[in-house]
N, C-alpha and C positions, 0 to 999 in steps of 0.2 A: 342760182346761188352756189351750187357745187362747182360750176365752171369758174366762178370768181375765186373760189378757194384755191384751185390749182393755179390760176393766173397769178394769184398773190404769191404763192410759193415760188413760181418761176421768176417773177419780177424780183423777189428778194434774192434769189440765187444769182441772177444776172448782176444785181447791184454789188453783191459781195465780190464778184469776179473783177470789178473795177477798182477795188481798194488797193492802196499801197500800205505795206506794213509800217507801223509806227510804235513808239514806246507807249505803254499803258501805265496809268497811274496805279501805284500799289494799293490794292483793295482786297478785302476778303472775297468778295464776289461783286464786281462792279455792276453787272446787269441787274442784280437783285435790288440795288439801291435805286436805279433809274426806273425800273418797271413797276415800282410801287405807285408812282404817280404818272409816269409817261407810258406811251404805247409802244415806243421803239427804243431799243438801245443800239446806238451807233458806236463802233469802235473808236477809242480815243486816238486822236491825231491822224486818223485815216483820211486820205484825200478823196473824199466822196464828192463828186460834182453836186452842186446845189440843186441842179435840175433833177438829178436822180433821187436826191433826198426828198424833194417835193413830190415826185411821182409815188414813191413808196408811202410817204405820209398820207397822201391823198387816198391811196388804195386802202390803207389800214383804217383811215377815218370812215371811208365809204362802207367797208365791211362791218364796222362797229355800228354805224348808223342804221344799217339794214338788219341788225340783230345778230350778226355773226361776230360775237365778242372774241377778240384775239389781241395778243401782244407779241412782239417780235424782238428777238435778240440776234444781232448780227455779230458773229464771232470770227474775226479775221485771223488772229494768232492766239497762242497760249497766254500771252500777256493780258488779253481781254478777260481771262478767267480768274485773274487775281491770285488768290491762294489755292485755288482748286485746279491747277494746271494738269493734274492727273486725268481730268476729264476732257483734255484736248483730243480732238478727232473722235469723240464719243458723243455725238449730238443727242442721241436718244437718252443716254444715261444722264447727260447734263440737263435735258428737259425735265426729267424727274427731279433732279437735285434743285433746279431753279424753281420748279413748282412748289416744292416744300419750303424754300426760302421765303417766298412771298405769299404763301397760302392764307395768312391772316389778313392780307390786304386785297388779294386777287385770287380767284379760284376758276377763272375761265381758261380758254385755250392759250397755249404757248407755241410759237413756232421758233425753233432754233435753227439758224443757218450757219454752217461751218463749211470750209472748203471740202471736207470729206462727206458732206451730206446734210440731211435734215433730221430734226427731232420733232416728230409730229405724227398724228394718226392719219398720215397720207403716205402711201407707198409709191415711190417713183421708180420706174424701171430704168436702172442704169444702162441697160443694153438697148433700150428703145425709148428715146426721149419723148415720143408721142404718147406713151402708155403710162397710166397711173391708176391706182386704186384708192378709194377712200371709204371709210365707214362713218357716216354722219350720225349726229344725235339730234334730239329735238330742240335743243337750245341751251343757253347759258344756265338756266335754272333747272332744266329737265334733261338729265344725262341718260337718256334711253332712246331706243329706236323710234324715230318719228312715225307716228300713225300706227304704232304697234307692228311695224314691218321691219324685221331684222334683215339687212341686206348689205352687200358690198357693191359699190358703184365703180364701173370701169370706163375709162376713156381711152380711145386709141388715136385721138386726133388733137391732143394737147388741150383737152377741156372744151372743145367746141360742142361735142355731144357726149352723153353718158348713157350707159346701159346698166340695168339692174341685174345683179347676180344673186338670186335668192332661191334657186331650185335646190331643194333638200334641206333648207333652213326651216325651223319651226315657225308657225304663225297661228294666231297672233303671238308676238313676242316683244315684250318691253325690256329688251336686254341692254346692258351697259358694257361697252368695250372701251377700256381706258386708253389713254394716249399711247402707251407702250404695249398695248395688248394685241398688236398685229405684226406680221412679218411676211416675207416672201423670199423665194429663191427661184432658181431656174425650173424647178419641178412643180411648184404649187404656191398657193397663198394660204396663210394660216391666221387664225385669230381665236382669242379666248374671251369669255365673258366674266363679269363679276359674279354671276350665279354658278360658275364652275363648269361650263361647257367649253369644249375645245373642238374647233372645226377646221377641216382642210378641204381644199378644192381638188376635185378629181377630174379625170378626162370627161369631156362633154360639158364642162362648166357646172358640174353638180357638186354640192357640198355634202360632206360626210362628217357626222359627229364622231370624232375619234375617242372622246372621253366625256363623262358627265359626273356630276356630284363631286367635282374637285373643289378645293378652297378657291376663293376669289382669285382669278388670274390677273395678276398685276402687270406682267411683262411676257412677251413671247420673243424668243431669239431663235435663229436658224443656224445650224452648224453642220458641216459635212461629217459623216461618220463612216469609217470603213472597218470591216471586221478583220 
């Protein structure tokens, strides 16, 4: 199942790379209108080959049928954001915004694909296309660690195989990590939980709890800081 999630993200990324820019219809937020009832938002007037559309539609339908509930917004240009062009090239921020826009109709996973990256709780290493990290949850209705095991899963071969990274994490732990609650840089991987714990990965693939008893952690961002 985890492998299919990464494959889905890669497929969507490849599809966006084939798009031609076109004029978008004026709208407050076009994707929010479509994703209330549809599983995919395709950019307006983009010349997406029908074969590629069918591949992505089939992948999304298969994921949902297997219990991995997800909807996807393909954003090719700022025109596709309607009135919220300020969120252009900010896929993670737009993921939060779009989630709020449709939350009365849909509360499952969202995958945002922009030329600048993804908005989703899957971390793709821009320096190594074979490597990705993901923090799964138990399912659409149960947003906590599956089986009470809090873990990050890593692939080094584009999703063919996955390894569990749980050394140093509490167990059992029915923790919730939100869509924006994880990040990484060249030094480490980081994530925070809704129960207020913040973790960072150290040498030897061991997790260290950097803080606890914080308010619910809604978002984690990484920035370089020099003294």
